[in-house]
C-alpha positions in Angstrom: 65.0 15.3 134.2 65.8 16.5 130.8 64.5 20.0 129.9 63.8 20.5 126.3 63.5 23.9 124.5 59.8 23.3 123.9 59.1 23.1 127.6 60.7 26.5 128.4 58.2 29.3 128.5 59.7 32.5 127.1 58.6 35.5 129.1 56.8 38.2 127.1 58.9 41.2 126.0 58.8 44.1 128.5 56.4 46.9 127.7 57.8 50.4 127.4 57.6 52.2 130.8 54.6 54.5 131.2 55.7 58.0 131.9 52.4 58.8 133.7 52.7 55.7 136.0 54.2 57.7 139.0 51.0 57.0 141.0 51.6 53.3 140.5 55.2 53.5 141.7 55.0 52.8 145.4 58.5 54.0 146.1 58.1 57.1 144.0 61.4 56.2 142.2 62.5 57.4 138.8 61.4 55.2 135.9 63.4 55.5 132.7 61.6 56.7 129.5 62.7 55.5 126.1 62.7 57.8 123.1 59.5 56.6 121.6 57.6 57.3 124.8 59.1 60.7 125.2 58.2 61.7 121.6 54.7 60.4 122.1 54.4 62.5 125.3 55.7 65.6 123.6 53.3 65.1 120.7 50.3 64.7 122.9 51.3 67.7 125.0 51.9 70.0 121.9 48.7 68.9 120.2 46.6 69.3 123.3 48.0 72.7 124.0 47.4 73.9 120.4 43.9 72.4 120.5 43.1 74.1 123.8 44.5 77.5 122.7 42.6 77.4 119.3 39.2 76.3 120.5 39.2 77.4 124.2 41.0 80.7 123.8 40.5 81.9 120.2 42.1 85.3 119.4 39.6 88.0 118.6 39.7 89.9 115.4 41.1 92.9 117.2 43.9 90.9 118.7 44.8 89.5 115.3 44.8 93.0 113.8 47.1 94.3 116.6 49.5 91.2 116.6 53.1 92.4 116.3 55.3 91.1 113.6 56.9 92.5 110.4 56.3 96.3 110.4 53.9 97.5 107.8 53.9 100.8 106.0 51.9 102.8 106.8 51.6 101.3 110.3 48.2 100.5 111.9 49.7 101.9 115.1 53.0 102.5 116.8 53.8 100.8 120.0 56.6 103.2 121.0 57.4 106.9 120.7 60.0 107.7 118.1 62.3 110.6 117.5 64.3 110.8 114.2 67.7 112.5 114.3 70.1 113.1 111.4 73.7 113.2 112.7 75.6 116.4 112.2 77.9 117.2 109.3 80.7 114.7 108.7 84.3 115.4 107.8 83.6 114.1 104.3 80.6 116.3 104.0 82.5 119.3 105.2 84.8 119.0 102.1 81.9 118.2 99.8 82.6 114.6 99.0 80.1 111.7 98.9 81.1 108.8 101.1 78.6 105.9 101.5 80.9 102.9 101.4 80.1 100.8 104.6 83.7 99.7 104.8 84.7 103.3 105.9 81.7 103.9 108.2 83.7 103.5 111.4 86.6 105.5 110.0 87.7 108.7 111.9 87.2 110.6 108.6 83.5 109.6 108.8 83.2 111.3 112.2 81.6 114.7 113.0 83.3 117.8 111.7 83.6 120.8 114.0 80.4 122.2 112.6 78.8 118.7 112.9 79.6 118.6 116.6 77.8 121.8 117.2 74.8 120.6 115.2 74.8 117.4 117.3 74.8 119.5 120.5 71.9 121.5 119.1 69.9 118.3 118.4 70.6 117.0 121.9 69.2 120.2 123.4 66.2 120.1 121.0 65.5 116.6 122.3 65.8 117.8 125.9 63.4 120.7 125.1 60.9 118.2 123.6 61.1 116.0 126.7 62.2 113.0 124.7 64.1 111.4 127.6 62.1 112.7 130.6 60.9 109.2 131.3 64.0 107.5 130.0 64.8 106.6 126.4 66.7 104.2 124.2 69.1 105.7 121.6 69.6 103.6 118.5 72.4 105.1 116.3 74.0 103.7 113.2 77.5 102.3 114.0 78.7 104.9 111.5 81.2 107.1 113.3 79.3 110.4 113.0 76.0 108.9 114.1 77.5 107.2 117.1 79.3 110.4 118.2 76.0 112.2 117.9 74.3 109.5 120.1 77.0 110.0 122.8 76.4 113.8 122.8 72.6 113.2 123.0 73.1 110.8 125.9 75.4 113.2 127.8 73.1 116.3 127.4 69.9 114.3 128.3 71.4 112.4 131.3 71.1 109.0 129.6 73.4 106.1 130.6 75.7 104.8 127.9 74.1 101.4 128.5 71.0 102.8 126.8 72.9 103.4 123.6 72.3 100.5 121.2 74.5 100.6 118.1 72.8 99.4 114.9 75.2 97.6 112.5 73.5 97.5 109.1 69.8 98.7 108.8 70.8 102.3 109.4 73.8 102.5 107.1 73.9 105.6 104.9 72.2 104.9 101.5 74.7 103.4 99.2 75.1 105.6 96.1 77.2 103.3 93.9 79.2 105.1 91.2 78.6 108.4 92.8 81.0 107.4 95.6 83.8 110.0 95.9 82.0 112.6 93.7 81.0 116.1 94.7 78.0 116.3 96.9 76.1 118.3 94.3 75.9 115.1 92.1 73.4 113.7 94.6 70.7 115.8 92.8 71.0 113.3 89.9 70.1 110.5 92.2 67.0 112.3 93.5 65.9 113.1 89.9 65.8 109.3 89.4 64.0 108.9 92.7 61.2 111.2 91.4 60.6 108.8 88.5 60.5 105.5 90.4 61.5 104.3 93.9 63.0 101.2 92.3 65.7 103.0 90.2 69.2 102.3 91.5 72.2 104.5 91.1 74.9 103.1 88.7 76.9 100.3 90.3 80.6 100.4 91.2 83.1 97.7 91.9 84.6 99.1 95.1 82.1 97.5 97.4 79.7 100.5 97.7 76.1 99.4 97.4 73.8 101.1 94.9 70.5 101.3 96.7 67.1 102.4 95.4 64.5 104.0 97.6 62.8 100.7 97.8 66.0 99.1 99.0 66.2 101.7 101.8 62.5 101.0 102.7 63.3 97.3 103.2 66.0 98.2 105.7 64.0 100.7 107.7 61.0 98.2 107.8 63.4 95.6 109.3 64.6 98.1 111.8 61.1 99.1 112.9 60.1 95.5 113.1 62.8 94.9 115.6 62.1 98.0 117.6 58.3 97.4 117.7 58.9 93.9 118.9 61.7 94.5 121.4 60.2 97.5 123.1 56.7 98.4 124.3 55.5 102.0 125.2 59.1 103.2 125.3 60.9 106.1 123.7 63.4 105.3 121.0 65.7 107.9 119.4 66.9 106.8 115.9 70.1 108.5 114.8 70.9 108.2 111.1 74.1 109.2 109.3 72.2 110.6 106.4 68.8 112.0 105.5 67.5 109.3 103.2 67.0 106.7 105.9 64.8 109.1 107.7 62.9 110.6 104.8 62.0 107.1 103.5 61.0 106.0 107.0 58.8 109.0 107.5 57.3 108.9 104.0 56.3 105.3 104.7 54.8 106.1 108.1 52.6 109.0 106.8 51.7 107.1 103.6 53.5 109.5 101.2 54.4 108.4 97.7 58.0 107.2 98.1 59.0 109.1 94.9 58.5 112.3 97.0 60.6 111.3 100.0 63.1 114.0 99.2 60.5 116.6 100.1 60.9 115.5 103.7 64.6 116.1 103.8 66.4 116.4 107.1 69.1 119.0 107.6 72.3 117.9 109.5 71.4 117.8 113.2 67.6 118.1 112.6 65.3 116.4 115.1 61.7 115.3 114.3 59.1 113.5 116.3 57.5 110.6 114.4 53.9 111.6 113.9 51.6 112.2 111.0 51.6 115.9 111.9 55.4 116.1 112.5 56.4 117.4 109.1 57.4 121.1 109.4 55.1 123.4 107.5 57.8 124.6 105.1 58.5 120.9 104.2 54.9 119.9 103.7 54.6 117.9 100.4 52.6 119.6 97.6 48.9 118.9 97.4 48.0 115.5 96.1 45.0 116.9 94.2 44.8 116.5 90.4 42.3 118.6 88.5 40.9 118.0 85.1 40.6 121.3 83.4 39.2 122.6 80.0 36.3 120.2 80.4 32.9 120.0 82.0 34.1 117.9 85.0 36.5 118.3 87.8 37.9 115.1 89.4 40.2 114.9 92.4 42.5 111.9 92.6 45.1 110.7 95.1 48.7 111.1 94.1 49.0 107.3 94.4 46.5 105.9 91.9 45.8 102.1 91.9 44.8 102.4 88.2 46.0 104.0 85.0 44.3 107.3 84.2 43.7 107.9 80.4 42.5 111.3 79.5 41.7 112.3 75.9 41.8 115.8 74.5 40.5 118.4 75.2 41.2 117.6 78.9 44.5 118.7 80.5 45.9 117.5 83.8 47.1 120.0 86.4 48.6 119.3 89.9 47.4 121.8 92.5 
């Protein structure tokens, strides 16, 4: 018999295997899954999970408000306890020279001076007296030589293992002062005079690699740092060790809601320790009153130091800060 092509019945193409057909597999053997079936399964799984989470377990308004993410200033709450420490005097500071170039931050010359070592010991015992590490603590120093040396002293005095020292490589760098690099320390007063005018004014630039950072630039760095700490830890104690004062004053000003132009009023002395709290600013460093009084007129108006609008006052009124 001659078989023609028309008489041959072509079998139907095989269907893709069903990934959920295990119950129909009598030998319980593995069935291969092609890419299309796998993607379909994943899509259904993801969609179903998202649907169920959204409609069956919706987040309450309170949970949304307390969701952790990028740190906000001032914060709604703090998940951890924080202590701020300025490292002791550095070798450069001991000879009155500004050094903020990050290239030199691990240099021996950027380490603690003899006076700075004593200041770091004092800060370590201050933390011990405050009970900072009674229930264990994490120490986050800048990788800058003097800050890391201070962290080691703090750990030794408070009985903290070196494994709890976490070096920070960029967010805690000393504020870059641009063209003021290498000048006398007294020249910093010119930078702070600009800070009083606006938090966005940068020091003059320089071409040796030293950043020229405004107060707002520093704020971005400390917000990034706090975002990491608030996400990585929960109900822990973290000791932040900075090589300079500006990182800490900008951070604390942001937390208590102080106008950033006034951050210098919260200055940290070398080796000073402060607990992060709205009431943690020493009395002698409390910022001036934020009250503005209109005088020589029939009315007295009190305004916040940070006004969301422009205040236009015509004569005969005069403005006076109290």
